[in-house]
PDB file of N, CA, C, O and CB in Angstrom:
ATOM      1  N   MET A   1     -54.202 -10.875 -10.119  1.00  0.00           N
ATOM      2  CA  MET A   1     -54.321  -9.809 -11.251  1.00  0.00           C
ATOM      3  C   MET A   1     -55.787  -9.435 -11.484  1.00  0.00           C
ATOM      4  O   MET A   1     -56.191  -8.958 -12.544  1.00  0.00           O
ATOM      5  CB  MET A   1     -53.697 -10.356 -12.653  1.00  0.00           C
ATOM      6  N   GLY A   2     -56.624  -9.708 -10.320  1.00  0.00           N
ATOM      7  CA  GLY A   2     -57.858  -9.111 -10.379  1.00  0.00           C
ATOM      8  C   GLY A   2     -58.134  -7.750 -10.073  1.00  0.00           C
ATOM      9  O   GLY A   2     -59.171  -7.205 -10.450  1.00  0.00           O
ATOM     10  N   THR A   3     -57.129  -7.091  -9.310  1.00  0.00           N
ATOM     11  CA  THR A   3     -57.382  -5.762  -8.995  1.00  0.00           C
ATOM     12  C   THR A   3     -56.353  -4.678  -9.725  1.00  0.00           C
ATOM     13  O   THR A   3     -55.179  -5.016  -9.871  1.00  0.00           O
ATOM     14  CB  THR A   3     -57.317  -5.675  -7.463  1.00  0.00           C
ATOM     15  N   SER A   4     -56.712  -3.633 -10.092  1.00  0.00           N
ATOM     16  CA  SER A   4     -55.882  -2.753 -10.872  1.00  0.00           C
ATOM     17  C   SER A   4     -54.988  -2.051  -9.813  1.00  0.00           C
ATOM     18  O   SER A   4     -55.152  -2.020  -8.594  1.00  0.00           O
ATOM     19  CB  SER A   4     -56.756  -1.714 -11.768  1.00  0.00           C
ATOM     20  N   PHE A   5     -54.033  -1.510 -10.543  1.00  0.00           N
ATOM     21  CA  PHE A   5     -53.017  -0.657  -9.797  1.00  0.00           C
ATOM     22  C   PHE A   5     -53.477   0.436  -8.936  1.00  0.00           C
ATOM     23  O   PHE A   5     -53.053   0.785  -7.834  1.00  0.00           O
ATOM     24  CB  PHE A   5     -52.144  -0.053 -10.715  1.00  0.00           C
ATOM     25  N   ARG A   6     -54.514   0.952  -9.719  1.00  0.00           N
ATOM     26  CA  ARG A   6     -55.230   2.118  -8.879  1.00  0.00           C
ATOM     27  C   ARG A   6     -55.932   1.733  -7.601  1.00  0.00           C
ATOM     28  O   ARG A   6     -55.876   2.428  -6.587  1.00  0.00           O
ATOM     29  CB  ARG A   6     -56.313   2.798  -9.731  1.00  0.00           C
ATOM     30  N   GLN A   7     -56.646   0.509  -7.700  1.00  0.00           N
ATOM     31  CA  GLN A   7     -57.386  -0.038  -6.583  1.00  0.00           C
ATOM     32  C   GLN A   7     -56.309  -0.401  -5.423  1.00  0.00           C
ATOM     33  O   GLN A   7     -56.541  -0.213  -4.229  1.00  0.00           O
ATOM     34  CB  GLN A   7     -58.254  -1.354  -7.075  1.00  0.00           C
ATOM     35  N   ALA A   8     -55.203  -0.899  -5.886  1.00  0.00           N
ATOM     36  CA  ALA A   8     -54.196  -1.688  -4.955  1.00  0.00           C
ATOM     37  C   ALA A   8     -53.635  -0.324  -4.294  1.00  0.00           C
ATOM     38  O   ALA A   8     -53.460  -0.325  -3.075  1.00  0.00           O
ATOM     39  CB  ALA A   8     -52.883  -2.789  -5.841  1.00  0.00           C
ATOM     40  N   LEU A   9     -53.385   0.675  -4.936  1.00  0.00           N
ATOM     41  CA  LEU A   9     -52.671   1.799  -4.453  1.00  0.00           C
ATOM     42  C   LEU A   9     -53.523   2.485  -3.419  1.00  0.00           C
ATOM     43  O   LEU A   9     -53.124   2.868  -2.319  1.00  0.00           O
ATOM     44  CB  LEU A   9     -52.289   2.737  -5.581  1.00  0.00           C
ATOM     45  N   GLY A  10     -54.829   2.603  -3.932  1.00  0.00           N
ATOM     46  CA  GLY A  10     -56.014   3.247  -2.968  1.00  0.00           C
ATOM     47  C   GLY A  10     -56.028   2.344  -1.550  1.00  0.00           C
ATOM     48  O   GLY A  10     -56.083   2.869  -0.438  1.00  0.00           O
ATOM     49  N   GLU A  11     -55.977   1.068  -1.754  1.00  0.00           N
ATOM     50  CA  GLU A  11     -55.973   0.354  -0.496  1.00  0.00           C
ATOM     51  C   GLU A  11     -54.998   0.618   0.345  1.00  0.00           C
ATOM     52  O   GLU A  11     -55.240   0.920   1.514  1.00  0.00           O
ATOM     53  CB  GLU A  11     -55.953  -0.907  -0.642  1.00  0.00           C
ATOM     54  N   GLU A  12     -53.662   0.531  -0.184  1.00  0.00           N
ATOM     55  CA  GLU A  12     -52.445   0.768   0.608  1.00  0.00           C
ATOM     56  C   GLU A  12     -52.480   2.247   1.254  1.00  0.00           C
ATOM     57  O   GLU A  12     -52.171   2.446   2.429  1.00  0.00           O
ATOM     58  CB  GLU A  12     -51.143   0.578  -0.346  1.00  0.00           C
ATOM     59  N   ILE A  13     -52.854   3.175   0.444  1.00  0.00           N
ATOM     60  CA  ILE A  13     -52.923   4.546   1.184  1.00  0.00           C
ATOM     61  C   ILE A  13     -54.086   4.529   2.204  1.00  0.00           C
ATOM     62  O   ILE A  13     -53.945   5.180   3.239  1.00  0.00           O
ATOM     63  CB  ILE A  13     -53.156   5.795   0.123  1.00  0.00           C
ATOM     64  N   CYS A  14     -55.041   3.946   2.025  1.00  0.00           N
ATOM     65  CA  CYS A  14     -56.189   4.008   3.025  1.00  0.00           C
ATOM     66  C   CYS A  14     -55.853   3.202   4.186  1.00  0.00           C
ATOM     67  O   CYS A  14     -56.422   3.465   5.246  1.00  0.00           O
ATOM     68  CB  CYS A  14     -57.534   3.506   2.438  1.00  0.00           C
ATOM     69  N   ALA A  15     -54.995   2.243   4.132  1.00  0.00           N
ATOM     70  CA  ALA A  15     -54.471   1.530   5.227  1.00  0.00           C
ATOM     71  C   ALA A  15     -53.807   2.300   6.230  1.00  0.00           C
ATOM     72  O   ALA A  15     -53.746   1.930   7.403  1.00  0.00           O
ATOM     73  CB  ALA A  15     -53.624   0.593   4.795  1.00  0.00           C
ATOM     74  N   HIS A  16     -53.224   3.540   5.727  1.00  0.00           N
ATOM     75  CA  HIS A  16     -52.488   4.316   6.683  1.00  0.00           C
ATOM     76  C   HIS A  16     -53.317   5.554   7.075  1.00  0.00           C
ATOM     77  O   HIS A  16     -52.722   6.589   7.371  1.00  0.00           O
ATOM     78  CB  HIS A  16     -51.108   4.718   6.109  1.00  0.00           C
ATOM     79  N   LYS A  17     -54.558   5.503   7.089  1.00  0.00           N
ATOM     80  CA  LYS A  17     -55.347   6.740   7.311  1.00  0.00           C
ATOM     81  C   LYS A  17     -55.163   7.230   8.676  1.00  0.00           C
ATOM     82  O   LYS A  17     -55.272   8.448   8.823  1.00  0.00           O
ATOM     83  CB  LYS A  17     -56.815   6.527   7.057  1.00  0.00           C
ATOM     84  N   PRO A  18     -54.871   6.424   9.832  1.00  0.00           N
ATOM     85  CA  PRO A  18     -54.460   7.173  11.124  1.00  0.00           C
ATOM     86  C   PRO A  18     -53.138   8.010  11.072  1.00  0.00           C
ATOM     87  O   PRO A  18     -52.958   9.010  11.767  1.00  0.00           O
ATOM     88  CB  PRO A  18     -54.288   6.139  12.263  1.00  0.00           C
ATOM     89  N   GLN A  19     -52.220   7.499  10.170  1.00  0.00           N
ATOM     90  CA  GLN A  19     -51.139   8.059  10.111  1.00  0.00           C
ATOM     91  C   GLN A  19     -51.205   9.460   9.360  1.00  0.00           C
ATOM     92  O   GLN A  19     -50.507  10.418   9.694  1.00  0.00           O
ATOM     93  CB  GLN A  19     -50.292   7.145   9.581  1.00  0.00           C
ATOM     94  N   LEU A  20     -52.121   9.479   8.302  1.00  0.00           N
ATOM     95  CA  LEU A  20     -52.428  10.679   7.494  1.00  0.00           C
ATOM     96  C   LEU A  20     -52.929  11.731   8.441  1.00  0.00           C
ATOM     97  O   LEU A  20     -52.466  12.871   8.414  1.00  0.00           O
ATOM     98  CB  LEU A  20     -53.489  10.386   6.360  1.00  0.00           C
ATOM     99  N   VAL A  21     -53.928  11.340   9.329  1.00  0.00           N
ATOM    100  CA  VAL A  21     -54.655  12.245  10.284  1.00  0.00           C
ATOM    101  C   VAL A  21     -53.599  13.066  10.999  1.00  0.00           C
ATOM    102  O   VAL A  21     -53.562  14.296  10.998  1.00  0.00           O
ATOM    103  CB  VAL A  21     -55.560  11.424  11.345  1.00  0.00           C
ATOM    104  N   LEU A  22     -52.639  12.156  11.687  1.00  0.00           N
ATOM    105  CA  LEU A  22     -51.559  12.730  12.420  1.00  0.00           C
ATOM    106  C   LEU A  22     -50.692  13.523  11.539  1.00  0.00           C
ATOM    107  O   LEU A  22     -50.264  14.602  11.951  1.00  0.00           O
ATOM    108  CB  LEU A  22     -50.781  11.702  13.104  1.00  0.00           C
ATOM    109  N   GLY A  23     -50.395  13.099  10.378  1.00  0.00           N
ATOM    110  CA  GLY A  23     -49.594  14.119   9.383  1.00  0.00           C
ATOM    111  C   GLY A  23     -50.235  15.395   9.212  1.00  0.00           C
ATOM    112  O   GLY A  23     -49.551  16.418   9.167  1.00  0.00           O
ATOM    113  N   VAL A  24     -51.615  15.429   9.102  1.00  0.00           N
ATOM    114  CA  VAL A  24     -52.159  16.826   9.009  1.00  0.00           C
ATOM    115  C   VAL A  24     -52.228  17.479  10.150  1.00  0.00           C
ATOM    116  O   VAL A  24     -52.205  18.708  10.086  1.00  0.00           O
ATOM    117  CB  VAL A  24     -53.395  16.901   8.491  1.00  0.00           C
ATOM    118  N   ALA A  25     -52.313  16.926  11.264  1.00  0.00           N
ATOM    119  CA  ALA A  25     -52.242  17.783  12.406  1.00  0.00           C
ATOM    120  C   ALA A  25     -50.809  18.345  12.722  1.00  0.00           C
ATOM    121  O   ALA A  25     -50.675  19.510  13.096  1.00  0.00           O
ATOM    122  CB  ALA A  25     -52.761  17.023  13.577  1.00  0.00           C
ATOM    123  N   VAL A  26     -49.734  17.493  12.563  1.00  0.00           N
ATOM    124  CA  VAL A  26     -48.487  18.206  12.777  1.00  0.00           C
ATOM    125  C   VAL A  26     -48.237  19.052  11.626  1.00  0.00           C
ATOM    126  O   VAL A  26     -47.630  20.100  11.845  1.00  0.00           O
ATOM    127  CB  VAL A  26     -47.330  17.286  13.009  1.00  0.00           C
ATOM    128  N   THR A  27     -48.596  18.788  10.437  1.00  0.00           N
ATOM    129  CA  THR A  27     -48.198  19.825   9.374  1.00  0.00           C
ATOM    130  C   THR A  27     -48.963  21.142   9.688  1.00  0.00           C
ATOM    131  O   THR A  27     -48.415  22.211   9.416  1.00  0.00           O
ATOM    132  CB  THR A  27     -48.564  19.300   7.831  1.00  0.00           C
ATOM    133  N   VAL A  28     -50.205  21.121  10.248  1.00  0.00           N
ATOM    134  CA  VAL A  28     -50.974  22.415  10.682  1.00  0.00           C
ATOM    135  C   VAL A  28     -50.179  23.116  11.621  1.00  0.00           C
ATOM    136  O   VAL A  28     -49.978  24.326  11.515  1.00  0.00           O
ATOM    137  CB  VAL A  28     -52.371  22.148  11.335  1.00  0.00           C
ATOM    138  N   VAL A  29     -49.671  22.349  12.627  1.00  0.00           N
ATOM    139  CA  VAL A  29     -48.909  23.134  13.674  1.00  0.00           C
ATOM    140  C   VAL A  29     -47.662  23.640  13.028  1.00  0.00           C
ATOM    141  O   VAL A  29     -47.249  24.721  13.449  1.00  0.00           O
ATOM    142  CB  VAL A  29     -48.547  22.259  14.965  1.00  0.00           C
ATOM    143  N   LEU A  30     -47.053  23.104  12.168  1.00  0.00           N
ATOM    144  CA  LEU A  30     -45.915  23.650  11.612  1.00  0.00           C
ATOM    145  C   LEU A  30     -46.281  24.791  10.690  1.00  0.00           C
ATOM    146  O   LEU A  30     -45.562  25.789  10.641  1.00  0.00           O
ATOM    147  CB  LEU A  30     -45.147  22.612  10.922  1.00  0.00           C
ATOM    148  N   LEU A  31     -47.338  24.681   9.981  1.00  0.00           N
ATOM    149  CA  LEU A  31     -47.943  25.849   9.269  1.00  0.00           C
ATOM    150  C   LEU A  31     -48.183  27.256  10.052  1.00  0.00           C
ATOM    151  O   LEU A  31     -47.923  28.370   9.597  1.00  0.00           O
ATOM    152  CB  LEU A  31     -49.274  25.376   8.776  1.00  0.00           C
ATOM    153  N   VAL A  32     -48.723  26.967  11.300  1.00  0.00           N
ATOM    154  CA  VAL A  32     -49.074  28.046  12.114  1.00  0.00           C
ATOM    155  C   VAL A  32     -47.753  28.534  12.612  1.00  0.00           C
ATOM    156  O   VAL A  32     -47.589  29.749  12.728  1.00  0.00           O
ATOM    157  CB  VAL A  32     -50.068  27.666  13.237  1.00  0.00           C
ATOM    158  N   LEU A  33     -46.862  27.756  12.896  1.00  0.00           N
ATOM    159  CA  LEU A  33     -45.400  28.369  13.423  1.00  0.00           C
ATOM    160  C   LEU A  33     -44.677  29.056  12.229  1.00  0.00           C
ATOM    161  O   LEU A  33     -43.934  30.012  12.452  1.00  0.00           O
ATOM    162  CB  LEU A  33     -44.323  27.107  14.040  1.00  0.00           C
ATOM    163  N   SER A  34     -44.863  28.619  11.042  1.00  0.00           N
ATOM    164  CA  SER A  34     -44.341  29.287   9.980  1.00  0.00           C
ATOM    165  C   SER A  34     -44.957  30.576   9.590  1.00  0.00           C
ATOM    166  O   SER A  34     -44.250  31.397   9.006  1.00  0.00           O
ATOM    167  CB  SER A  34     -44.356  28.470   8.955  1.00  0.00           C
ATOM    168  N   PHE A  35     -46.285  30.866   9.866  1.00  0.00           N
ATOM    169  CA  PHE A  35     -46.976  32.092   9.804  1.00  0.00           C
ATOM    170  C   PHE A  35     -46.413  32.986  10.861  1.00  0.00           C
ATOM    171  O   PHE A  35     -46.099  34.156  10.638  1.00  0.00           O
ATOM    172  CB  PHE A  35     -48.462  31.900   9.959  1.00  0.00           C
ATOM    173  N   VAL A  36     -46.303  32.421  11.966  1.00  0.00           N
ATOM    174  CA  VAL A  36     -45.678  33.314  13.194  1.00  0.00           C
ATOM    175  C   VAL A  36     -44.314  33.831  12.957  1.00  0.00           C
ATOM    176  O   VAL A  36     -43.988  34.999  13.173  1.00  0.00           O
ATOM    177  CB  VAL A  36     -45.567  32.479  14.540  1.00  0.00           C
ATOM    178  N   SER A  37     -43.415  32.768  12.435  1.00  0.00           N
ATOM    179  CA  SER A  37     -42.135  33.247  12.002  1.00  0.00           C
ATOM    180  C   SER A  37     -42.175  34.288  10.862  1.00  0.00           C
ATOM    181  O   SER A  37     -41.282  35.134  10.811  1.00  0.00           O
ATOM    182  CB  SER A  37     -41.331  32.096  11.584  1.00  0.00           C
ATOM    183  N   LEU A  38     -43.212  34.268   9.902  1.00  0.00           N
ATOM    184  CA  LEU A  38     -43.136  35.120   8.774  1.00  0.00           C
ATOM    185  C   LEU A  38     -43.334  36.777   9.250  1.00  0.00           C
ATOM    186  O   LEU A  38     -42.956  37.777   8.640  1.00  0.00           O
ATOM    187  CB  LEU A  38     -44.313  34.600   7.703  1.00  0.00           C
ATOM    188  N   LEU A  39     -43.987  36.698  10.424  1.00  0.00           N
ATOM    189  CA  LEU A  39     -44.259  38.059  11.159  1.00  0.00           C
ATOM    190  C   LEU A  39     -43.027  38.585  11.557  1.00  0.00           C
ATOM    191  O   LEU A  39     -42.890  39.807  11.503  1.00  0.00           O
ATOM    192  CB  LEU A  39     -45.169  37.957  12.420  1.00  0.00           C
ATOM    193  N   VAL A  40     -42.065  37.852  11.965  1.00  0.00           N
ATOM    194  CA  VAL A  40     -40.827  38.298  12.532  1.00  0.00           C
ATOM    195  C   VAL A  40     -39.753  38.491  11.559  1.00  0.00           C
ATOM    196  O   VAL A  40     -38.890  39.318  11.854  1.00  0.00           O
ATOM    197  CB  VAL A  40     -40.387  37.390  13.519  1.00  0.00           C
ATOM    198  N   VAL A  41     -39.664  37.887  10.486  1.00  0.00           N
ATOM    199  CA  VAL A  41     -38.678  37.887   9.702  1.00  0.00           C
ATOM    200  C   VAL A  41     -38.822  39.043   8.694  1.00  0.00           C
ATOM    201  O   VAL A  41     -39.918  39.205   8.157  1.00  0.00           O
ATOM    202  CB  VAL A  41     -38.568  36.617   9.137  1.00  0.00           C
ATOM    203  N   GLY A  42     -37.764  39.877   8.392  1.00  0.00           N
ATOM    204  CA  GLY A  42     -38.074  41.098   7.517  1.00  0.00           C
ATOM    205  C   GLY A  42     -38.199  40.625   6.074  1.00  0.00           C
ATOM    206  O   GLY A  42     -37.585  39.635   5.676  1.00  0.00           O
ATOM    207  N   PRO A  43     -38.932  41.284   5.365  1.00  0.00           N
ATOM    208  CA  PRO A  43     -39.340  40.828   3.885  1.00  0.00           C
ATOM    209  C   PRO A  43     -38.149  40.890   2.929  1.00  0.00           C
ATOM    210  O   PRO A  43     -38.214  40.300   1.851  1.00  0.00           O
ATOM    211  CB  PRO A  43     -40.523  41.790   3.259  1.00  0.00           C
ATOM    212  N   SER A  44     -36.876  41.703   3.347  1.00  0.00           N
ATOM    213  CA  SER A  44     -35.788  41.715   2.533  1.00  0.00           C
ATOM    214  C   SER A  44     -34.806  40.572   2.646  1.00  0.00           C
ATOM    215  O   SER A  44     -33.982  40.329   1.764  1.00  0.00           O
ATOM    216  CB  SER A  44     -35.160  42.877   2.741  1.00  0.00           C
ATOM    217  N   SER A  45     -34.918  39.913   3.711  1.00  0.00           N
ATOM    218  CA  SER A  45     -33.945  38.801   4.183  1.00  0.00           C
ATOM    219  C   SER A  45     -34.097  37.667   3.344  1.00  0.00           C
ATOM    220  O   SER A  45     -35.194  37.402   2.853  1.00  0.00           O
ATOM    221  CB  SER A  45     -34.164  38.348   5.645  1.00  0.00           C
ATOM    222  N   PRO A  46     -33.012  36.924   3.125  1.00  0.00           N
ATOM    223  CA  PRO A  46     -33.182  35.562   2.465  1.00  0.00           C
ATOM    224  C   PRO A  46     -34.111  34.533   3.382  1.00  0.00           C
ATOM    225  O   PRO A  46     -34.772  33.624   2.880  1.00  0.00           O
ATOM    226  CB  PRO A  46     -31.654  34.896   2.230  1.00  0.00           C
ATOM    227  N   THR A  47     -34.062  34.785   4.637  1.00  0.00           N
ATOM    228  CA  THR A  47     -34.867  33.808   5.393  1.00  0.00           C
ATOM    229  C   THR A  47     -36.375  34.035   5.113  1.00  0.00           C
ATOM    230  O   THR A  47     -37.162  33.139   5.419  1.00  0.00           O
ATOM    231  CB  THR A  47     -34.569  33.928   6.939  1.00  0.00           C
ATOM    232  N   TYR A  48     -36.782  35.077   4.599  1.00  0.00           N
ATOM    233  CA  TYR A  48     -38.161  35.547   4.230  1.00  0.00           C
ATOM    234  C   TYR A  48     -38.504  34.406   3.085  1.00  0.00           C
ATOM    235  O   TYR A  48     -39.512  33.700   3.122  1.00  0.00           O
ATOM    236  CB  TYR A  48     -38.201  37.278   3.629  1.00  0.00           C
ATOM    237  N   VAL A  49     -37.576  34.356   2.152  1.00  0.00           N
ATOM    238  CA  VAL A  49     -37.942  33.446   1.045  1.00  0.00           C
ATOM    239  C   VAL A  49     -38.186  32.068   1.493  1.00  0.00           C
ATOM    240  O   VAL A  49     -39.130  31.413   1.051  1.00  0.00           O
ATOM    241  CB  VAL A  49     -36.890  33.420   0.009  1.00  0.00           C
ATOM    242  N   ILE A  50     -37.334  31.604   2.384  1.00  0.00           N
ATOM    243  CA  ILE A  50     -37.319  30.119   2.984  1.00  0.00           C
ATOM    244  C   ILE A  50     -38.801  29.979   3.609  1.00  0.00           C
ATOM    245  O   ILE A  50     -39.543  29.029   3.364  1.00  0.00           O
ATOM    246  CB  ILE A  50     -36.016  29.874   4.270  1.00  0.00           C
ATOM    247  N   VAL A  51     -39.096  30.973   4.383  1.00  0.00           N
ATOM    248  CA  VAL A  51     -40.235  30.776   5.231  1.00  0.00           C
ATOM    249  C   VAL A  51     -41.518  30.695   4.164  1.00  0.00           C
ATOM    250  O   VAL A  51     -42.360  29.808   4.300  1.00  0.00           O
ATOM    251  CB  VAL A  51     -40.350  32.049   6.382  1.00  0.00           C
ATOM    252  N   VAL A  52     -41.600  31.589   3.195  1.00  0.00           N
ATOM    253  CA  VAL A  52     -42.607  31.450   2.226  1.00  0.00           C
ATOM    254  C   VAL A  52     -42.645  30.267   1.456  1.00  0.00           C
ATOM    255  O   VAL A  52     -43.743  29.763   1.221  1.00  0.00           O
ATOM    256  CB  VAL A  52     -42.554  32.441   1.400  1.00  0.00           C
ATOM    257  N   LEU A  53     -41.497  29.692   0.981  1.00  0.00           N
ATOM    258  CA  LEU A  53     -41.496  28.404   0.395  1.00  0.00           C
ATOM    259  C   LEU A  53     -41.998  27.227   1.529  1.00  0.00           C
ATOM    260  O   LEU A  53     -42.713  26.288   1.180  1.00  0.00           O
ATOM    261  CB  LEU A  53     -39.972  28.138  -0.172  1.00  0.00           C
ATOM    262  N   ASN A  54     -41.625  27.370   2.634  1.00  0.00           N
ATOM    263  CA  ASN A  54     -42.176  26.562   3.690  1.00  0.00           C
ATOM    264  C   ASN A  54     -43.585  26.644   3.864  1.00  0.00           C
ATOM    265  O   ASN A  54     -44.268  25.632   4.016  1.00  0.00           O
ATOM    266  CB  ASN A  54     -41.595  26.871   4.886  1.00  0.00           C
ATOM    267  N   ILE A  55     -44.090  27.871   3.848  1.00  0.00           N
ATOM    268  CA  ILE A  55     -45.565  27.779   3.896  1.00  0.00           C
ATOM    269  C   ILE A  55     -46.232  27.198   2.755  1.00  0.00           C
ATOM    270  O   ILE A  55     -47.208  26.478   2.965  1.00  0.00           O
ATOM    271  CB  ILE A  55     -46.119  29.040   4.076  1.00  0.00           C
ATOM    272  N   VAL A  56     -45.797  27.435   1.453  1.00  0.00           N
ATOM    273  CA  VAL A  56     -46.360  26.926   0.111  1.00  0.00           C
ATOM    274  C   VAL A  56     -46.225  25.418   0.389  1.00  0.00           C
ATOM    275  O   VAL A  56     -47.254  24.747   0.324  1.00  0.00           O
ATOM    276  CB  VAL A  56     -45.492  27.468  -1.337  1.00  0.00           C
ATOM    277  N   THR A  57     -45.049  24.813   0.696  1.00  0.00           N
ATOM    278  CA  THR A  57     -44.747  23.476   0.854  1.00  0.00           C
ATOM    279  C   THR A  57     -45.766  22.731   1.773  1.00  0.00           C
ATOM    280  O   THR A  57     -46.353  21.717   1.397  1.00  0.00           O
ATOM    281  CB  THR A  57     -43.376  23.375   1.372  1.00  0.00           C
ATOM    282  N   LEU A  58     -45.952  23.341   3.097  1.00  0.00           N
ATOM    283  CA  LEU A  58     -46.751  22.722   3.986  1.00  0.00           C
ATOM    284  C   LEU A  58     -48.288  22.814   3.535  1.00  0.00           C
ATOM    285  O   LEU A  58     -49.087  21.917   3.801  1.00  0.00           O
ATOM    286  CB  LEU A  58     -46.488  23.325   5.333  1.00  0.00           C
ATOM    287  N   SER A  59     -48.604  23.881   2.889  1.00  0.00           N
ATOM    288  CA  SER A  59     -49.884  24.064   2.474  1.00  0.00           C
ATOM    289  C   SER A  59     -50.249  22.855   1.352  1.00  0.00           C
ATOM    290  O   SER A  59     -51.383  22.378   1.394  1.00  0.00           O
ATOM    291  CB  SER A  59     -50.002  25.570   1.904  1.00  0.00           C
ATOM    292  N   CYS A  60     -49.517  22.481   0.592  1.00  0.00           N
ATOM    293  CA  CYS A  60     -49.422  21.431  -0.420  1.00  0.00           C
ATOM    294  C   CYS A  60     -49.650  20.222   0.267  1.00  0.00           C
ATOM    295  O   CYS A  60     -50.625  19.522  -0.004  1.00  0.00           O
ATOM    296  CB  CYS A  60     -48.110  21.393  -1.161  1.00  0.00           C
ATOM    297  N   VAL A  61     -48.715  19.877   1.258  1.00  0.00           N
ATOM    298  CA  VAL A  61     -48.873  18.659   2.087  1.00  0.00           C
ATOM    299  C   VAL A  61     -50.184  18.513   2.706  1.00  0.00           C
ATOM    300  O   VAL A  61     -50.774  17.435   2.630  1.00  0.00           O
ATOM    301  CB  VAL A  61     -47.885  18.623   3.140  1.00  0.00           C
ATOM    302  N   VAL A  62     -50.719  19.580   3.355  1.00  0.00           N
ATOM    303  CA  VAL A  62     -51.968  19.544   3.988  1.00  0.00           C
ATOM    304  C   VAL A  62     -53.118  19.301   2.980  1.00  0.00           C
ATOM    305  O   VAL A  62     -54.028  18.544   3.317  1.00  0.00           O
ATOM    306  CB  VAL A  62     -52.167  20.813   4.740  1.00  0.00           C
ATOM    307  N   GLY A  63     -53.135  19.904   1.747  1.00  0.00           N
ATOM    308  CA  GLY A  63     -53.966  19.609   0.809  1.00  0.00           C
ATOM    309  C   GLY A  63     -53.877  18.204   0.353  1.00  0.00           C
ATOM    310  O   GLY A  63     -54.950  17.606   0.273  1.00  0.00           O
ATOM    311  N   VAL A  64     -52.757  17.544   0.027  1.00  0.00           N
ATOM    312  CA  VAL A  64     -52.677  16.286  -0.289  1.00  0.00           C
ATOM    313  C   VAL A  64     -53.255  15.243   0.696  1.00  0.00           C
ATOM    314  O   VAL A  64     -54.147  14.452   0.389  1.00  0.00           O
ATOM    315  CB  VAL A  64     -51.405  16.075  -0.531  1.00  0.00           C
ATOM    316  N   PHE A  65     -52.671  15.314   1.889  1.00  0.00           N
ATOM    317  CA  PHE A  65     -53.147  14.534   2.993  1.00  0.00           C
ATOM    318  C   PHE A  65     -54.701  14.495   3.114  1.00  0.00           C
ATOM    319  O   PHE A  65     -55.396  13.480   3.049  1.00  0.00           O
ATOM    320  CB  PHE A  65     -52.548  15.079   4.251  1.00  0.00           C
ATOM    321  N   SER A  66     -55.092  15.675   3.287  1.00  0.00           N
ATOM    322  CA  SER A  66     -56.603  15.834   3.350  1.00  0.00           C
ATOM    323  C   SER A  66     -57.313  15.237   2.291  1.00  0.00           C
ATOM    324  O   SER A  66     -58.312  14.564   2.543  1.00  0.00           O
ATOM    325  CB  SER A  66     -57.000  17.204   3.367  1.00  0.00           C
ATOM    326  N   ALA A  67     -56.906  15.409   1.092  1.00  0.00           N
ATOM    327  CA  ALA A  67     -57.675  14.870  -0.132  1.00  0.00           C
ATOM    328  C   ALA A  67     -57.517  13.270   0.002  1.00  0.00           C
ATOM    329  O   ALA A  67     -58.464  12.581  -0.379  1.00  0.00           O
ATOM    330  CB  ALA A  67     -57.014  15.482  -1.668  1.00  0.00           C
ATOM    331  N   ALA A  68     -56.451  12.694   0.485  1.00  0.00           N
ATOM    332  CA  ALA A  68     -56.245  11.228   0.787  1.00  0.00           C
ATOM    333  C   ALA A  68     -57.305  10.769   1.806  1.00  0.00           C
ATOM    334  O   ALA A  68     -57.962   9.739   1.653  1.00  0.00           O
ATOM    335  CB  ALA A  68     -54.766  10.954   1.368  1.00  0.00           C
ATOM    336  N   ILE A  69     -57.430  11.613   2.870  1.00  0.00           N
ATOM    337  CA  ILE A  69     -58.350  11.361   3.965  1.00  0.00           C
ATOM    338  C   ILE A  69     -59.755  11.191   3.583  1.00  0.00           C
ATOM    339  O   ILE A  69     -60.469  10.254   3.942  1.00  0.00           O
ATOM    340  CB  ILE A  69     -58.277  12.411   4.909  1.00  0.00           C
ATOM    341  N   VAL A  70     -60.149  12.309   2.719  1.00  0.00           N
ATOM    342  CA  VAL A  70     -61.584  12.425   2.280  1.00  0.00           C
ATOM    343  C   VAL A  70     -61.852  11.287   1.291  1.00  0.00           C
ATOM    344  O   VAL A  70     -62.911  10.663   1.348  1.00  0.00           O
ATOM    345  CB  VAL A  70     -61.895  13.864   1.595  1.00  0.00           C
ATOM    346  N   LEU A  71     -60.916  11.013   0.395  1.00  0.00           N
ATOM    347  CA  LEU A  71     -61.135   9.755  -0.506  1.00  0.00           C
ATOM    348  C   LEU A  71     -61.142   8.581   0.091  1.00  0.00           C
ATOM    349  O   LEU A  71     -61.729   7.650  -0.458  1.00  0.00           O
ATOM    350  CB  LEU A  71     -60.203   9.595  -1.486  1.00  0.00           C
ATOM    351  N   CYS A  72     -60.530   8.408   1.258  1.00  0.00           N
ATOM    352  CA  CYS A  72     -60.661   7.110   2.038  1.00  0.00           C
ATOM    353  C   CYS A  72     -61.830   7.074   2.810  1.00  0.00           C
ATOM    354  O   CYS A  72     -62.309   5.984   3.123  1.00  0.00           O
ATOM    355  CB  CYS A  72     -59.537   6.864   2.944  1.00  0.00           C
ATOM    356  N   SER A  73     -62.386   8.202   3.181  1.00  0.00           N
ATOM    357  CA  SER A  73     -63.602   8.153   3.856  1.00  0.00           C
ATOM    358  C   SER A  73     -64.736   7.958   2.945  1.00  0.00           C
ATOM    359  O   SER A  73     -65.730   7.429   3.441  1.00  0.00           O
ATOM    360  CB  SER A  73     -63.782   9.321   4.628  1.00  0.00           C
ATOM    361  N   ARG A  74     -64.771   8.261   1.803  1.00  0.00           N
ATOM    362  CA  ARG A  74     -65.766   8.025   0.747  1.00  0.00           C
ATOM    363  C   ARG A  74     -65.731   6.552   0.396  1.00  0.00           C
ATOM    364  O   ARG A  74     -66.769   5.975   0.072  1.00  0.00           O
ATOM    365  CB  ARG A  74     -65.491   8.912  -0.522  1.00  0.00           C
ATOM    366  N   ARG A  75     -64.439   5.859   0.459  1.00  0.00           N
ATOM    367  CA  ARG A  75     -64.400   4.563   0.063  1.00  0.00           C
ATOM    368  C   ARG A  75     -64.906   3.621   1.192  1.00  0.00           C
ATOM    369  O   ARG A  75     -65.034   2.412   0.998  1.00  0.00           O
ATOM    370  CB  ARG A  75     -63.035   4.245  -0.369  1.00  0.00           C
ATOM    371  N   GLY A  76     -65.207   4.258   2.452  1.00  0.00           N
ATOM    372  CA  GLY A  76     -65.544   3.370   3.500  1.00  0.00           C
ATOM    373  C   GLY A  76     -64.392   3.020   4.544  1.00  0.00           C
ATOM    374  O   GLY A  76     -64.654   2.245   5.464  1.00  0.00           O
ATOM    375  N   HIS A  77     -63.403   3.454   4.448  1.00  0.00           N
ATOM    376  CA  HIS A  77     -62.260   3.131   5.201  1.00  0.00           C
ATOM    377  C   HIS A  77     -62.163   3.933   6.512  1.00  0.00           C
ATOM    378  O   HIS A  77     -61.214   3.756   7.276  1.00  0.00           O
ATOM    379  CB  HIS A  77     -61.063   3.344   4.367  1.00  0.00           C
TER     380      HIS A  77
END
């Protein structure tokens, strides 16, 4: 009971730092492919909305994973 939930959660997340780096790399590739498909899809089609939502979601994933990597680096992991 010496560690708080926040510290324990941080340790568990930082234990998976290599997987986070791989996750960022894969997500960036998917993000680039989504931007390419955005150029092909017409703006009035329903697929356009899906591609835009995909880009927004992948951008959020890159942001969260990158923030976790930076915080783990600051903690010395």
